[in-house]
N, C-alpha and C positions, 0 to 999 in steps of 0.2 A: 418420554420427556422430550421437551422441545429441543431442536438442535443447538440454539443459541446458548442454552445453559452449558453446553460441552465447552464453551469458550469463555466461561467465567474462570478467571485464573486465581488459585488459592494464594499466590504470591502476593496478591494485591487485596486481600480480604481485610486487613486491618486499616484503621484510619490512618495510622502513621505512614505506612507504605503507600496508600492513596495519596496522601499529602505530598510525601517525597517525590513520587512519580508525576504528580500534577505540576509541581514546582518545576521539575527538570524538563517537562515538556514545553514550558514556557520560557524558561531561561536555558541558555546553552550549557552554562557552567555555574555551579553555585558551591560556595564554601560551607564547612561544617557550621560555623557560627550563624550565618544566614538561615540555614535550614532549622537550626535549634530555635531561633528567634521567631521565624515565620510559623513553625508548627508547634511551638511552644511545648517541647519534649525535653526530658532531661538528657544529659550527655550519654548516660548508659543506655537508655531507652532508644534514642536516635541511632547510637552506634550499632546496636544489635540488629536493628531494622536495616541500616545501611549494608551491614555485613551479609544479611540474608539476601538482598537484592543483588549485591556484588557476587555472591556465590551463584546465583541464578544466572549471572552474566548479563544482568539488566543495568548495570552500572559500571562505568569506569571511574577509577579513583586515581588522583594524582596528588602525591605528597612532595612538598618542597618547603623550602624556607624562605621567608620575607623578612630580610635583615636576619635577625636571630631567632626568630619566631617561627614555629612550624605552622604550615597552612595546608589543609586538605581540602580539595575540590573535588566535585562529583559532577559526572556528566552521564546522561543517559546513552547507552549503547543503541545501535540501530535495532538489535534484537529486543532490548527493552522497550524501545519506542513502539516497535510492531506488536509486541505482547501487550503493552498496556492499551493501545489503540483498539485492539481486538477485545480485550477485556471491557472497555468503555463501550464499544458497539453492542456486546453482548448484554450489558446493563441496560442500555437504551432499549434494545429490542424487549427485553423483559418488562420494562416499564410501559412501553407501548402496547404490548399484548395484554398486560393486566388492566390497562385503561380501556381497551376494547371489550374485555370480558365483563367489566363492571357496568 
């Protein structure tokens, strides 16, 4: 098997996690509502994917109150940024190599 396939990261296989990390690679910090609206996910679905990325130490979570309302924001960690970039690079190599073979 090609070496680049070893760098495909299972943590980013789902559309939701790809979307979350893509948003966080562009925006430094994003709140839950923005992610939910941008990715068109339900609260529960988004929360479960965010939790998985947090457990992998790819996200940093900050909870605070704005006025009396809770506000949770997310930021990609350096580890998360590196892992996601490695994943994207591996996908790019997979695509490029498949084009060469066809």
